[in-house]
Every structure is written in C-alpha cells, then in structure tokens.
N, C-alpha and C positions, 0 to 999 in steps of 0.2 A: 528583431529575427521574427522569421516568417516560419510558417509549419514546413515547408520543406526542408528550409535551413535545419531547424530543429529535429527532424525525422532525419537529416544526413549525419547530425551529430549525434544520435542515440544510436545510428545503426554504425557508424565509425568506433563507438565505444560500447557497444553491445555488454561485452562480457564483465569489465569493470560496472557498469550501471546495474546489470541483472545481480552482482554480486553484492554491490551496494544495497538493495532492494531486500534481497535474500537477510543478509544482516542486519537488517531495520528490523524485520521480521522478526526474526529470533530474537534481537533486544527488545523490542515491545511485549512478546509472549513471556520471556526470562522475566522481565519486570513486574508482569502480572503475576507468575508463580511465586516469586519471592518476595512480594509484598502484599500480595493478596487482595484484601477489602483496601489496604491502605495506600492501594497504588495509585497514581495521579491519573484516572480513568481519560480525562480527556486528551490529556497528552499522548495516553498508548493508543487511543483510537485514530487521534488525527494522525501520529507518526505511521501506524497502520494501513492507513488509509492513503498517504502518501507513498509509500512501498507498494500498494497493491497498483495505484495508478503508473508507476514507473516500471512495475513488472508487466500490467498489460500492455502497455505501450511497446515494451519490448517485444513481447510476444505476440501482439498484432504486427509488428514490422518484420517477424519471422514468419507470419503466416500460420502460426502455432494455435490452430483452434482452439485445441482443450486447455492450453495454459491462459489463452486469451479470454476463454469462457471462465475458469478458476477464479483470475484472478480480478476479472470485473464483477464476480460475485461476491470477492471480498471488497471492493470498493462500496456495493450497498450495503454489507453488512458493517462497514467501517464508517458511513453515512447514519446509518441506524444507530449505532455506539455513540455517533459524536452527539445526536440530537438526544438518547438518552442521559449520556453523560450532562450534557446542557440542559438537563430540565424541559426540553420540547415536549418528549414522550413522555410517559408515565414509568415507573419504577422498574 
C-alpha cells in the first residue's frame, strides 16, 4: 500500500481514527494514574506514541497546524519516554 492509498484511507476514516487516537491517549494516561510507579511504562509510552502518530497524521491531512504541532510534540515526548523506559537515557 502506498502513501496516497494510506492518506485516502485515513481521510475516508478520519473521525473513527481520531476517536481511536483520543481513546488510546485517555487509556494510557488513566493507566499511569491508576497504577502510578507500578505502571508498565514501556507499554504506556509506546501506546501513547502510536496514538500521537495517528493524531498527527489526521491533523496534518486536515491542515490543522495547531494540532499537528501539538501531536508532533507528543511524538517527541513519547520517543524520549520510550528511551527512558528502555534504559537508553538516564533516570
């Protein structure tokens, strides 16, 4: 599947994909809130980064600069979180 086909799929299914991304984000932060230090941080950061990619893609296709920037920022935060959870970066 090429990028044009993927963009068409995302555009056609924009609302359900955005809702999926939002529910994923709510779930990941709820998990951390409930479990605290016992949270599976690698899972949470990976899950959160995936939802950030999904939401960034949707916002970019909608040409929504504010939400594209916000969610792209969450991708960077997620990558740092994954690196920290994986022991690549210090505590």
